[in-house]
N, CA, C and O atoms as a GROMACS GRO file, in nm:
protein
  420
    1UNK      N    1  13.359   5.505 -22.151
    1UNK     CA    2  13.377   5.464 -22.013
    1UNK      C    3  13.469   5.564 -21.945
    1UNK      O    4  13.569   5.607 -22.002
    2UNK      N    5  13.433   5.600 -21.824
    2UNK     CA    6  13.514   5.690 -21.742
    2UNK      C    7  13.554   5.616 -21.616
    2UNK      O    8  13.473   5.546 -21.556
    3UNK      N    9  13.680   5.630 -21.578
    3UNK     CA   10  13.731   5.567 -21.457
    3UNK      C   11  13.768   5.678 -21.358
    3UNK      O   12  13.839   5.773 -21.393
    4UNK      N   13  13.721   5.664 -21.235
    4UNK     CA   14  13.753   5.759 -21.130
    4UNK      C   15  13.825   5.686 -21.017
    4UNK      O   16  13.782   5.578 -20.975
    5UNK      N   17  13.932   5.744 -20.969
    5UNK     CA   18  14.004   5.690 -20.853
    5UNK      C   19  13.984   5.790 -20.740
    5UNK      O   20  14.020   5.907 -20.752
    6UNK      N   21  13.925   5.743 -20.631
    6UNK     CA   22  13.889   5.830 -20.520
    6UNK      C   23  13.968   5.791 -20.396
    6UNK      O   24  13.958   5.678 -20.348
    7UNK      N   25  14.047   5.884 -20.345
    7UNK     CA   26  14.119   5.866 -20.219
    7UNK      C   27  14.039   5.939 -20.114
    7UNK      O   28  14.026   6.061 -20.118
    8UNK      N   29  13.985   5.865 -20.019
    8UNK     CA   30  13.891   5.923 -19.923
    8UNK      C   31  13.955   6.002 -19.810
    8UNK      O   32  13.883   6.061 -19.729
    9UNK      N   33  14.085   6.004 -19.801
    9UNK     CA   34  14.149   6.087 -19.700
    9UNK      C   35  14.193   6.010 -19.578
    9UNK      O   36  14.262   5.909 -19.589
   10UNK      N   37  14.152   6.058 -19.460
   10UNK     CA   38  14.202   6.006 -19.333
   10UNK      C   39  14.176   5.857 -19.313
   10UNK      O   40  14.256   5.790 -19.247
   11UNK      N   41  14.068   5.805 -19.366
   11UNK     CA   42  14.039   5.662 -19.348
   11UNK      C   43  14.137   5.574 -19.425
   11UNK      O   44  14.157   5.458 -19.391
   12UNK      N   45  14.198   5.631 -19.530
   12UNK     CA   46  14.298   5.558 -19.606
   12UNK      C   47  14.244   5.467 -19.714
   12UNK      O   48  14.322   5.402 -19.784
   13UNK      N   49  14.113   5.460 -19.730
   13UNK     CA   50  14.056   5.371 -19.831
   13UNK      C   51  14.057   5.436 -19.969
   13UNK      O   52  14.030   5.556 -19.983
   14UNK      N   53  14.087   5.356 -20.069
   14UNK     CA   54  14.078   5.400 -20.207
   14UNK      C   55  13.962   5.328 -20.273
   14UNK      O   56  13.935   5.211 -20.246
   15UNK      N   57  13.893   5.399 -20.360
   15UNK     CA   58  13.780   5.343 -20.434
   15UNK      C   59  13.801   5.373 -20.582
   15UNK      O   60  13.842   5.482 -20.619
   16UNK      N   61  13.772   5.274 -20.665
   16UNK     CA   62  13.776   5.293 -20.809
   16UNK      C   63  13.635   5.276 -20.864
   16UNK      O   64  13.564   5.181 -20.830
   17UNK      N   65  13.596   5.370 -20.948
   17UNK     CA   66  13.464   5.367 -21.010
   17UNK      C   67  13.483   5.365 -21.161
   17UNK      O   68  13.556   5.447 -21.217
   18UNK      N   69  13.418   5.271 -21.226
   18UNK     CA   70  13.412   5.270 -21.372
   18UNK      C   71  13.266   5.294 -21.409
   18UNK      O   72  13.178   5.216 -21.371
   19UNK      N   73  13.241   5.399 -21.483
   19UNK     CA   74  13.104   5.434 -21.522
   19UNK      C   75  13.094   5.438 -21.674
   19UNK      O   76  13.183   5.488 -21.742
   20UNK      N   77  12.984   5.385 -21.723
   20UNK     CA   78  12.960   5.388 -21.867
   20UNK      C   79  12.813   5.416 -21.892
   20UNK      O   80  12.726   5.339 -21.852
   21UNK      N   81  12.788   5.528 -21.960
   21UNK     CA   82  12.651   5.566 -21.992
   21UNK      C   83  12.625   5.547 -22.140
   21UNK      O   84  12.712   5.572 -22.224
   22UNK      N   85  12.505   5.503 -22.171
   22UNK     CA   86  12.466   5.486 -22.310
   22UNK      C   87  12.389   5.606 -22.361
   22UNK      O   88  12.366   5.701 -22.286
   23UNK      N   89  12.351   5.604 -22.488
   23UNK     CA   90  12.277   5.716 -22.547
   23UNK      C   91  12.138   5.736 -22.486
   23UNK      O   92  12.076   5.841 -22.503
   24UNK      N   93  12.090   5.636 -22.415
   24UNK     CA   94  11.960   5.644 -22.348
   24UNK      C   95  11.970   5.704 -22.208
   24UNK      O   96  11.872   5.705 -22.133
   25UNK      N   97  12.088   5.753 -22.173
   25UNK     CA   98  12.116   5.811 -22.041
   25UNK      C   99  12.096   5.712 -21.927
   25UNK      O  100  12.060   5.749 -21.816
   26UNK      N  101  12.121   5.586 -21.955
   26UNK     CA  102  12.128   5.485 -21.851
   26UNK      C  103  12.275   5.450 -21.833
   26UNK      O  104  12.347   5.432 -21.931
   27UNK      N  105  12.318   5.440 -21.708
   27UNK     CA  106  12.460   5.417 -21.679
   27UNK      C  107  12.478   5.296 -21.590
   27UNK      O  108  12.399   5.269 -21.500
   28UNK      N  109  12.583   5.223 -21.619
   28UNK     CA  110  12.626   5.114 -21.533
   28UNK      C  111  12.753   5.157 -21.461
   28UNK      O  112  12.835   5.230 -21.516
   29UNK      N  113  12.767   5.112 -21.338
   29UNK     CA  114  12.888   5.144 -21.262
   29UNK      C  115  12.948   5.017 -21.203
   29UNK      O  116  12.875   4.927 -21.161
   30UNK      N  117  13.080   5.012 -21.201
   30UNK     CA  118  13.152   4.905 -21.134
   30UNK      C  119  13.237   4.974 -21.029
   30UNK      O  120  13.318   5.061 -21.060
   31UNK      N  121  13.218   4.934 -20.904
   31UNK     CA  122  13.285   5.000 -20.792
   31UNK      C  123  13.366   4.897 -20.715
   31UNK      O  124  13.313   4.793 -20.675
   32UNK      N  125  13.493   4.926 -20.693
   32UNK     CA  126  13.578   4.842 -20.608
   32UNK      C  127  13.641   4.931 -20.503
   32UNK      O  128  13.689   5.041 -20.533
   33UNK      N  129  13.641   4.883 -20.379
   33UNK     CA  130  13.690   4.966 -20.269
   33UNK      C  131  13.746   4.880 -20.157
   33UNK      O  132  13.709   4.764 -20.140
   34UNK      N  133  13.836   4.939 -20.082
   34UNK     CA  134  13.886   4.876 -19.961
   34UNK      C  135  13.790   4.894 -19.845
   34UNK      O  136  13.809   4.834 -19.738
   35UNK      N  137  13.688   4.976 -19.864
   35UNK     CA  138  13.591   5.006 -19.758
   35UNK      C  139  13.470   4.913 -19.769
   35UNK      O  140  13.406   4.906 -19.874
   36UNK      N  141  13.441   4.843 -19.661
   36UNK     CA  142  13.327   4.750 -19.662
   36UNK      C  143  13.194   4.823 -19.682
   36UNK      O  144  13.102   4.768 -19.742
   37UNK      N  145  13.184   4.945 -19.632
   37UNK     CA  146  13.059   5.021 -19.645
   37UNK      C  147  13.035   5.061 -19.792
   37UNK      O  148  12.923   5.053 -19.841
   38UNK      N  149  13.140   5.104 -19.859
   38UNK     CA  150  13.128   5.140 -20.001
   38UNK      C  151  13.093   5.016 -20.083
   38UNK      O  152  13.010   5.024 -20.173
   39UNK      N  153  13.154   4.902 -20.052
   39UNK     CA  154  13.122   4.779 -20.124
   39UNK      C  155  12.977   4.738 -20.103
   39UNK      O  156  12.911   4.691 -20.196
   40UNK      N  157  12.927   4.755 -19.981
   40UNK     CA  158  12.786   4.724 -19.952
   40UNK      C  159  12.695   4.820 -20.028
   40UNK      O  160  12.592   4.780 -20.082
   41UNK      N  161  12.734   4.946 -20.032
   41UNK     CA  162  12.657   5.045 -20.105
   41UNK      C  163  12.653   5.010 -20.254
   41UNK      O  164  12.548   5.021 -20.318
   42UNK      N  165  12.767   4.969 -20.309
   42UNK     CA  166  12.776   4.935 -20.451
   42UNK      C  167  12.682   4.820 -20.488
   42UNK      O  168  12.629   4.817 -20.599
   43UNK      N  169  12.663   4.726 -20.395
   43UNK     CA  170  12.573   4.613 -20.421
   43UNK      C  171  12.429   4.658 -20.444
   43UNK      O  172  12.353   4.590 -20.512
   44UNK      N  173  12.392   4.772 -20.388
   44UNK     CA  174  12.255   4.822 -20.400
   44UNK      C  175  12.230   4.896 -20.532
   44UNK      O  176  12.115   4.920 -20.569
   45UNK      N  177  12.338   4.930 -20.601
   45UNK     CA  178  12.323   5.011 -20.721
   45UNK      C  179  12.312   4.922 -20.845
   45UNK      O  180  12.400   4.840 -20.872
   46UNK      N  181  12.207   4.940 -20.918
   46UNK     CA  182  12.192   4.871 -21.046
   46UNK      C  183  12.220   4.968 -21.158
   46UNK      O  184  12.309   5.053 -21.148
   47UNK      N  185  12.144   4.956 -21.265
   47UNK     CA  186  12.153   5.053 -21.374
   47UNK      C  187  12.096   5.185 -21.325
   47UNK      O  188  11.989   5.189 -21.263
   48UNK      N  189  12.168   5.292 -21.353
   48UNK     CA  190  12.129   5.423 -21.301
   48UNK      C  191  12.080   5.514 -21.413
   48UNK      O  192  12.140   5.518 -21.521
   49UNK      N  193  11.972   5.587 -21.388
   49UNK     CA  194  11.922   5.686 -21.481
   49UNK      C  195  12.001   5.815 -21.457
   49UNK      O  196  11.988   5.878 -21.352
   50UNK      N  197  12.083   5.854 -21.554
   50UNK     CA  198  12.172   5.968 -21.538
   50UNK      C  199  12.095   6.094 -21.502
   50UNK      O  200  12.137   6.168 -21.412
   51UNK      N  201  11.985   6.120 -21.568
   51UNK     CA  202  11.908   6.242 -21.543
   51UNK      C  203  11.853   6.244 -21.400
   51UNK      O  204  11.855   6.349 -21.335
   52UNK      N  205  11.804   6.131 -21.352
   52UNK     CA  206  11.753   6.125 -21.214
   52UNK      C  207  11.866   6.140 -21.113
   52UNK      O  208  11.850   6.206 -21.011
   53UNK      N  209  11.980   6.080 -21.142
   53UNK     CA  210  12.094   6.087 -21.050
   53UNK      C  211  12.145   6.230 -21.036
   53UNK      O  212  12.181   6.273 -20.927
   54UNK      N  213  12.148   6.303 -21.146
   54UNK     CA  214  12.213   6.434 -21.146
   54UNK      C  215  12.119   6.552 -21.129
   54UNK      O  216  12.161   6.657 -21.079
   55UNK      N  217  11.993   6.539 -21.170
   55UNK     CA  218  11.909   6.658 -21.176
   55UNK      C  219  11.777   6.651 -21.100
   55UNK      O  220  11.712   6.754 -21.084
   56UNK      N  221  11.737   6.536 -21.054
   56UNK     CA  222  11.610   6.526 -20.981
   56UNK      C  223  11.640   6.511 -20.833
   56UNK      O  224  11.671   6.402 -20.785
   57UNK      N  225  11.631   6.621 -20.762
   57UNK     CA  226  11.663   6.620 -20.619
   57UNK      C  227  11.579   6.517 -20.546
   57UNK      O  228  11.458   6.508 -20.565
   58UNK      N  229  11.645   6.438 -20.463
   58UNK     CA  230  11.576   6.338 -20.384
   58UNK      C  231  11.553   6.206 -20.454
   58UNK      O  232  11.497   6.114 -20.395
   59UNK      N  233  11.597   6.193 -20.581
   59UNK     CA  234  11.574   6.069 -20.654
   59UNK      C  235  11.702   5.993 -20.688
   59UNK      O  236  11.697   5.896 -20.762
   60UNK      N  237  11.814   6.035 -20.635
   60UNK     CA  238  11.942   5.970 -20.665
   60UNK      C  239  11.955   5.839 -20.587
   60UNK      O  240  11.950   5.838 -20.464
   61UNK      N  241  11.972   5.729 -20.661
   61UNK     CA  242  11.997   5.600 -20.596
   61UNK      C  243  12.131   5.601 -20.523
   61UNK      O  244  12.144   5.541 -20.416
   62UNK      N  245  12.229   5.671 -20.581
   62UNK     CA  246  12.362   5.678 -20.518
   62UNK      C  247  12.352   5.746 -20.382
   62UNK      O  248  12.402   5.694 -20.283
   63UNK      N  249  12.287   5.862 -20.377
   63UNK     CA  250  12.277   5.935 -20.250
   63UNK      C  251  12.187   5.863 -20.150
   63UNK      O  252  12.212   5.868 -20.030
   64UNK      N  253  12.082   5.796 -20.199
   64UNK     CA  254  11.995   5.719 -20.109
   64UNK      C  255  12.072   5.604 -20.046
   64UNK      O  256  12.059   5.579 -19.926
   65UNK      N  257  12.152   5.533 -20.126
   65UNK     CA  258  12.232   5.422 -20.072
   65UNK      C  259  12.336   5.474 -19.974
   65UNK      O  260  12.363   5.411 -19.872
   66UNK      N  261  12.396   5.588 -20.006
   66UNK     CA  262  12.496   5.647 -19.916
   66UNK      C  263  12.432   5.684 -19.782
   66UNK      O  264  12.488   5.656 -19.676
   67UNK      N  265  12.316   5.745 -19.788
   67UNK     CA  266  12.246   5.785 -19.664
   67UNK      C  267  12.212   5.664 -19.578
   67UNK      O  268  12.221   5.669 -19.456
   68UNK      N  269  12.172   5.557 -19.643
   68UNK     CA  270  12.133   5.436 -19.571
   68UNK      C  271  12.252   5.362 -19.511
   68UNK      O  272  12.242   5.309 -19.400
   69UNK      N  273  12.365   5.357 -19.581
   69UNK     CA  274  12.473   5.266 -19.545
   69UNK      C  275  12.596   5.332 -19.484
   69UNK      O  276  12.654   5.279 -19.390
   70UNK      N  277  12.636   5.446 -19.537
   70UNK     CA  278  12.763   5.504 -19.494
   70UNK      C  279  12.753   5.565 -19.354
   70UNK      O  280  12.658   5.638 -19.325
   71UNK      N  281  12.850   5.536 -19.268
   71UNK     CA  282  12.847   5.590 -19.132
   71UNK      C  283  12.896   5.734 -19.123
   71UNK      O  284  12.878   5.799 -19.020
   72UNK      N  285  12.958   5.784 -19.228
   72UNK     CA  286  13.020   5.916 -19.223
   72UNK      C  287  12.967   6.002 -19.338
   72UNK      O  288  12.993   5.971 -19.454
   73UNK      N  289  12.894   6.107 -19.307
   73UNK     CA  290  12.827   6.185 -19.412
   73UNK      C  291  12.923   6.265 -19.500
   73UNK      O  292  12.884   6.309 -19.608
   74UNK      N  293  13.047   6.284 -19.456
   74UNK     CA  294  13.141   6.361 -19.538
   74UNK      C  295  13.226   6.273 -19.629
   74UNK      O  296  13.322   6.322 -19.689
   75UNK      N  297  13.194   6.148 -19.642
   75UNK     CA  298  13.266   6.059 -19.734
   75UNK      C  299  13.254   6.115 -19.876
   75UNK      O  300  13.143   6.142 -19.922
   76UNK      N  301  13.366   6.132 -19.946
   76UNK     CA  302  13.361   6.190 -20.081
   76UNK      C  303  13.323   6.090 -20.191
   76UNK      O  304  13.303   6.130 -20.306
   77UNK      N  305  13.314   5.964 -20.159
   77UNK     CA  306  13.291   5.862 -20.263
   77UNK      C  307  13.158   5.879 -20.337
   77UNK      O  308  13.157   5.871 -20.460
   78UNK      N  309  13.045   5.903 -20.268
   78UNK     CA  310  12.920   5.918 -20.345
   78UNK      C  311  12.927   6.028 -20.451
   78UNK      O  312  12.876   6.010 -20.562
   79UNK      N  313  12.988   6.139 -20.418
   79UNK     CA  314  13.000   6.247 -20.516
   79UNK      C  315  13.095   6.205 -20.628
   79UNK      O  316  13.074   6.241 -20.744
   80UNK      N  317  13.200   6.131 -20.594
   80UNK     CA  318  13.290   6.079 -20.697
   80UNK      C  319  13.219   5.987 -20.794
   80UNK      O  320  13.246   5.989 -20.914
   81UNK      N  321  13.128   5.905 -20.742
   81UNK     CA  322  13.048   5.817 -20.828
   81UNK      C  323  12.962   5.901 -20.923
   81UNK      O  324  12.956   5.873 -21.043
   82UNK      N  325  12.897   6.003 -20.868
   82UNK     CA  326  12.812   6.089 -20.951
   82UNK      C  327  12.893   6.165 -21.055
   82UNK      O  328  12.847   6.183 -21.168
   83UNK      N  329  13.013   6.211 -21.018
   83UNK     CA  330  13.098   6.281 -21.114
   83UNK      C  331  13.140   6.188 -21.228
   83UNK      O  332  13.146   6.230 -21.343
   84UNK      N  333  13.168   6.062 -21.196
   84UNK     CA  334  13.205   5.965 -21.299
   84UNK      C  335  13.088   5.939 -21.394
   84UNK      O  336  13.106   5.930 -21.515
   85UNK      N  337  12.968   5.927 -21.338
   85UNK     CA  338  12.849   5.908 -21.420
   85UNK      C  339  12.828   6.029 -21.511
   85UNK      O  340  12.799   6.014 -21.630
   86UNK      N  341  12.842   6.148 -21.454
   86UNK     CA  342  12.824   6.272 -21.529
   86UNK      C  343  12.920   6.279 -21.649
   86UNK      O  344  12.879   6.310 -21.760
   87UNK      N  345  13.046   6.250 -21.623
   87UNK     CA  346  13.147   6.255 -21.730
   87UNK      C  347  13.123   6.145 -21.834
   87UNK      O  348  13.142   6.168 -21.954
   88UNK      N  349  13.081   6.027 -21.789
   88UNK     CA  350  13.058   5.918 -21.885
   88UNK      C  351  12.941   5.947 -21.978
   88UNK      O  352  12.935   5.894 -22.089
   89UNK      N  353  12.848   6.030 -21.932
   89UNK     CA  354  12.733   6.067 -22.013
   89UNK      C  355  12.762   6.188 -22.102
   89UNK      O  356  12.676   6.232 -22.178
   90UNK      N  357  12.884   6.240 -22.094
   90UNK     CA  358  12.921   6.356 -22.175
   90UNK      C  359  12.866   6.486 -22.123
   90UNK      O  360  12.861   6.585 -22.197
   91UNK      N  361  12.824   6.489 -21.997
   91UNK     CA  362  12.766   6.610 -21.938
   91UNK      C  363  12.868   6.694 -21.864
   91UNK      O  364  12.837   6.801 -21.813
   92UNK      N  365  12.989   6.644 -21.856
   92UNK     CA  366  13.100   6.717 -21.794
   92UNK      C  367  13.229   6.659 -21.850
   92UNK      O  368  13.234   6.543 -21.892
   93UNK      N  369  13.332   6.740 -21.850
   93UNK     CA  370  13.462   6.690 -21.890
   93UNK      C  371  13.518   6.603 -21.778
   93UNK      O  372  13.493   6.630 -21.661
   94UNK      N  373  13.594   6.500 -21.811
   94UNK     CA  374  13.655   6.417 -21.706
   94UNK      C  375  13.775   6.489 -21.644
   94UNK      O  376  13.890   6.457 -21.672
   95UNK      N  377  13.746   6.587 -21.559
   95UNK     CA  378  13.848   6.667 -21.493
   95UNK      C  379  13.853   6.631 -21.344
   95UNK      O  380  13.751   6.595 -21.284
   96UNK      N  381  13.972   6.641 -21.287
   96UNK     CA  382  13.989   6.613 -21.144
   96UNK      C  383  13.913   6.714 -21.059
   96UNK      O  384  13.901   6.832 -21.094
   97UNK      N  385  13.862   6.666 -20.947
   97UNK     CA  386  13.798   6.748 -20.846
   97UNK      C  387  13.886   6.739 -20.722
   97UNK      O  388  13.928   6.630 -20.684
   98UNK      N  389  13.914   6.852 -20.659
   98UNK     CA  390  14.007   6.851 -20.546
   98UNK      C  391  13.949   6.926 -20.428
   98UNK      O  392  13.889   7.033 -20.443
   99UNK      N  393  13.968   6.870 -20.310
   99UNK     CA  394  13.942   6.941 -20.184
   99UNK      C  395  14.074   6.938 -20.108
   99UNK      O  396  14.125   6.830 -20.077
  100UNK      N  397  14.128   7.053 -20.077
  100UNK     CA  398  14.254   7.060 -20.005
  100UNK      C  399  14.228   7.119 -19.868
  100UNK      O  400  14.176   7.231 -19.857
  101UNK      N  401  14.264   7.046 -19.763
  101UNK     CA  402  14.242   7.092 -19.626
  101UNK      C  403  14.375   7.125 -19.560
  101UNK      O  404  14.473   7.052 -19.576
  102UNK      N  405  14.377   7.235 -19.486
  102UNK     CA  406  14.496   7.273 -19.410
  102UNK      C  407  14.451   7.340 -19.282
  102UNK      O  408  14.356   7.419 -19.282
  103UNK      N  409  14.518   7.309 -19.172
  103UNK     CA  410  14.486   7.373 -19.045
  103UNK      C  411  14.536   7.516 -19.047
  103UNK      O  412  14.649   7.543 -19.090
  104UNK      N  413  14.454   7.608 -19.000
  104UNK     CA  414  14.493   7.748 -18.992
  104UNK      C  415  14.570   7.775 -18.863
  104UNK      O  416  14.582   7.690 -18.776
  105UNK      N  417  14.620   7.895 -18.856
  105UNK     CA  418  14.696   7.935 -18.736
  105UNK      C  419  14.606   7.981 -18.626
  105UNK      O  420  14.653   8.017 -18.518
   0.00000   0.00000   0.00000
């Protein structure tokens, strides 16, 4: 099981993702968030096929639910969900991902 904590930035919402993939490359996710849109998105996600989520363009249930429900396309949560699934399946190390923004002069 891999746990991801996602701080979405300016909106101030935090999301926690628990992902667990089995040897059959099927993954379950448990998502808790302060954001009503993420919670609604989570309700649409059942058991996920890791290979379809990560490698078959256009077949990701996570990205389809995000496109349908989330009002802001730059929300980092869908990618955080996919990273947690990837790490839980042993396809990536559970390493932090960072985006650092700073205003230029």
